[in-house]
N, C-alpha and C positions, 0 to 999 in steps of 0.2 A: 276653498280648497279645490284642487283639481280632481276630477272624477277618474275612475279607472279607464273609462272609454277615452278620455282625453289623453291620459298617459300612454295608453296603448297606441293611439294615433300618432303621438310623437315618436314612439318606438318604431312603428311600422315604416314611417317616412325615412328613418335612418338605417334600419336593420337589413332590409332587403328581402328578396323572395324566399330564401331558405327558411327564415323564421316564420313567414306566413304559412308556408307548407307545413312546418312543424306544428303550428298552432292548430291547423285543421286535423292533423293526425291525433293530437292530444285531446281534442274535443271528442272524437270517436272513442278514444281510450277511456276517457272519464265516464262516458255513457255506459261503456261495457263494464265498468267497475261497480255500477249501482247494485246489481243483484248480490254480489259478494258483500258489499257494505251493509246491505239490508239484512243478510243472513247473520252478520256479526253483531249488529247494533239494534235492530228493530225491536227485539223482545225487551231489552233494557229500556229503550226509549218509550215503548208502549206502556210499560209498568209505571213509568214516571209521569207520563202525559196523558195516557189513554188514547193516543192517536193510533189509528189502525195502520197496518203495513201498506195498504193501498194509498192512504193519505201521505204516508212517508215517501212512497215511491214517487208520486207526482211532485212532492216538495223537493226531492233530490234532483229530479229531472229539471225543474225550474232553476235550482241553484247552479247546475252544470251549464245550462243553455244561456241563462240571463246574467248570472253573476260570475261565470267562468270558474267557479269553485269545483273542487273534487267533492264527490259525495260525502266522504268522511269529514270534510271541512264543515259541512252543514251541521253535523253533530258536535264538532269541536266548538264552533262559535255559537251554538245553541240559537240558531236563527229562528227557531220556533218561538222564542221569547222576544223577538225583535219585529215589531209590526211596521216600523218606519222603513219603507223601501229605500229611501235615500241613505239612511244609516247603514242598512244592509250592504250597500254598495261600497262602503268605506273599508270593508274587510277585504284586504288584498289577497288574491290567491297565491299560495306558495309558489306554484309553477310560474306565474307571471313575475314575481319578485326575483326568482332564481334566474329567469331569462334576462331580466334587466341587469342583474348582478354580473352575469357572464359577459354581457355586452359592454358594460361600463367599467367594471372593476377588475376583471381577470385578464384583460388584454395584455397587461404587463407580465402576467404569469411568473411573478417573482417566487422563488422557491420558499421564502420565509412563510408563505401563507398555507402551505400544505406539508412542509417539512419541519417537524418540531425542533430539530437540532438547529436549523437555520433561524427559526424564530427565537431560540435561546440566544444566538449570536446577535440578532437584531436588537433584543432587549439590552444586552450587555453594552453594545455600541452606543445606544441612546440613553443609557443609565436609567432604564425602566426596571422596577423591581419585578422579578420573575422567579419561578421555582427552578432551582438548579438541576442540571443533569449531572448525575454522579458518574455514570459510565455508559458507553455505547458498545453494543454487541452486534457485530456484523461479519458475515463470512467466516464464522467460527472463531473470531478474534475479539479481544476486549480492548477498548480504549478508555482509560480513566481520565475524567475531566476535573472532578472535584474529589478530594479525599473523603472517604465514607466512614461514618461511625458504624462499626460492625454490628451494633446492637439496636439499630433503628429500624422502624417499620418502613417498608419501601413500596413503591408503585412500579410495576413493569408494564410497559405499553409499546405498541408499534410506533415507529417514527412517523409514519404517514397515516395513522389510524384516524377514525372519526366516529362520532356518536357513541363513544365509550366501548367500541368493539375491540376485543383483544386485551382489555385492561385487567390486570391482576393486582390485588392488594395483599401483600405478604406481611404478616405480623411476626415480629421477632419475640419468641417466648421460650425460655428454658434452653437457650443456646441453639435454637432451631428456628427456621423460617417456616411459617404455616399459612397455607391458603387453601380454601375449600377442604378437601380431604388429604391434601399433600402436606408432608412434614419432612423438611430437608435440613441437614446440617449445613454449615457454611461451605464446605467443599462440594457437596452434592448440589447445593443451590447455584454455585458458580458454574458447575458443569451443565446444569439445567438451562441457565441463561446463555451459555455458549452454544448449546444445541439449538435453542430458539433462534439465535442470531445467524444460524446457517440458512434459515428459511427466509428471514426478512430482518431488516435493521430494527433492533430492540433497544429501548432506552430504560435506564434505571434511575428513578428519582426518589427523593425522600417523600414519605407519606405526610402530607400537610394535615394539620388539625385546625378546625375552626376555632375562633375566639370563644372563650368560655361563656360569654353572654349568648352565644348561638347554640349552646348545648342541646336545647330542646327542639331545635329545628333540623335535626338530622338523625339518622339511625346508627351513628357511629362512623359513617362515611363522611365525605366532604361535600357540604352544600356550597354552591358557587353562584355568584351574581353574573347574569348576562347583561352587560351594559353596551348598548348599541350607540355608536357615534357617527357623525357625518360632518363633512366640510361644508360650511355655509358659503353663500355667494361672496362674502367679504374675505374669505380665506381663513376664518376662524373655525373652531370646532364646537359642536353642540351634541348633547346626549339626549336620547329619547327612550321612553318606555322601558326602564330597567326592570328586571325581574329577578327573584331568587328561586333557584332550582334546588329542591331538597330531596335527597335519596330517602327511600322508605322500604320497609320489608327487608328482603335479602339483597337488594340491589347495592352494588359497590360504586355505581356511578349515579349521577343526578339527572341524566337526560330525560326530558319530558316524554320523548318517544318511548322510553322504557316504562311508562306508567308511573313515573315519580311525580312529586308535587311541584307546582309552580305558583308563585304569588307575586302580585304587582308591588313595586316599591315606589313610594312617593319620591320624585326626583329631588325635591328641595330638602326633605327631612330624613329620608332613609327609613320611613315608617312603612311597615308591611300592611297590605290589604288581605282579604280572604284568599285562601289557597284553592287550587283546582287540580284535579287529576282525571285521567281517563279510566273508565270502567266499561269494558266491552265496546270501546270506541266512543262512548258518550261522556262528555265532560260533566263532572259533578263538583259541587262546592264542598270543600273540606274545612271544617272549623278548627280541628285540632290535629296535630301530627299523629298519625296512627300508631307510631312506635313509642312516643314519649308522652302523649297526652297534652303537649304544650299548645296553648291557644296561639294561633299564628297571627291573626289580625291584631294590629296595634303594636307588635314588637318593633323595636327600632334597632337597626343594624349599627354596630360600632364602626368607627373610622369611615363614615359615609362620605364626608367632604373630601377626605384623602383619596378614597376610591374613585370618585368622579374626576378629581384632578389628575389621577394617574391615567385614566382612560382618555381624557382630553389631551394630555401630553402625548400619549401614544398615537392618537389620531394625527396630531400635528407632525409627528415624525414620519408619517406616510407620505411619500412623494406623489404618487399617482392615484392611490386608492381613495375613493370618494366616501365610502362608508364601511365600517367594520363592526363586527359583533365580538366584543372582548369578554372572555371568561375569566372571572376574578375570584380568588379565595380571600376571605377575611380571616386572618390569623391573629394571634396575640400581639404580634409585632406590627400588624397593619395589613393593607391590601397587597396581594401578590398576583401578577398576571399569570394565568395558566396557559392560555392559547388565544389565538385570534382567528376569526372566520370572515372571509370576504363574501361568501355565498351562504350566509347563515340562515337558519330556519326562522321564519317569522310567526309560525303557528303558536308557539309557546307565549310570545309576548302579546299577541292579539287575544289569546285565550285569557291570560292573566289579567289584562287591563280591561277585558270586555269592551274593547275598543279597536276599531280598524286602523291600520297604519295610514289609511287615506284620510284620517281625521287630524293628522299631525303636520307640522310645517315641513317635515321631511319629504312629503309627497310633492310639494311644489318645487323643492330642490331637485328631486328626481326628474320632474318634467323639464326643468331648465337644462339639466345635463343631457337628457335624451334629445333635446332639440339642437344640441351642438354636434357638429360632424365629428365622428370618432375614427375616421379613416378605415371604416369597415363597410362591407357591402354584402 
């Protein structure tokens, strides 16, 4: 497998001076972050390992200077448990991956990758199963796309939102829509959406429910699979390091950044491994879902082969994009695409699998792509 140093060398040869300058600036920024990260995580880490704050400080400096990781990534990947320096180097820094993604993937800047309405159209055109958009609220006006069951639970989200920001889950109960402490009848709910749409484009979607076999793997919210795919050298598509993201506590989204659970999925069988979550920035193993008590490791996801086939088909529909992170819900009817991400976060997948992306065939494919001229300087 190619090392991070080799991949970066390929990148620098193609990317030009501006990326080199950015890298120097980011190193200083990462060093400056160390005191803040220590304040957030050192006490929790010391209680688990007995390692002093001074020991942690020098470990974080080493991770920043020699592994190019951010200080918080040291705690995420629990590098204190990894004595093999070569294996440590297989954990790809999020900043490096995003830099490669911007250089390789986003030059086309197709609207479908950041605009959910355009992604919905992309799925329809390519006959990919996706969650419908019921209505669009923009500039104080409503555009209905799919007839809506007036009594269904719904999701309200910004058209170009990310990481679960701005998402609201409204439940329909006793002729009213309810979310948080708000309770609105149908007329007031419509007015509420029109008002939101004056500030930004808002989408209304049905609230999906996980397959009954997954009931113990969520808090009543929607757990989704992040399945990452890439185009191989032969022009086919491959999937790597899938994970299940599970909401817990009061969270209505399943993002790992929001301290929810993430568990690795065996690519061949759909079987779950042990779950992980962040507590004070330090990753800890979780054997049971904290809300349901369900033992996570060993659970098998339904419709697994269908889910992988859907993601591979979706990757093949991409004209220029070399790799995509697909968010997929598993419902009673089967897998449903929620959204796609070109510059997706790799922290959750490396945490879940306790494995660096640099240990997978994907890294060699990245290196070959970075050695090809991209028409940028």
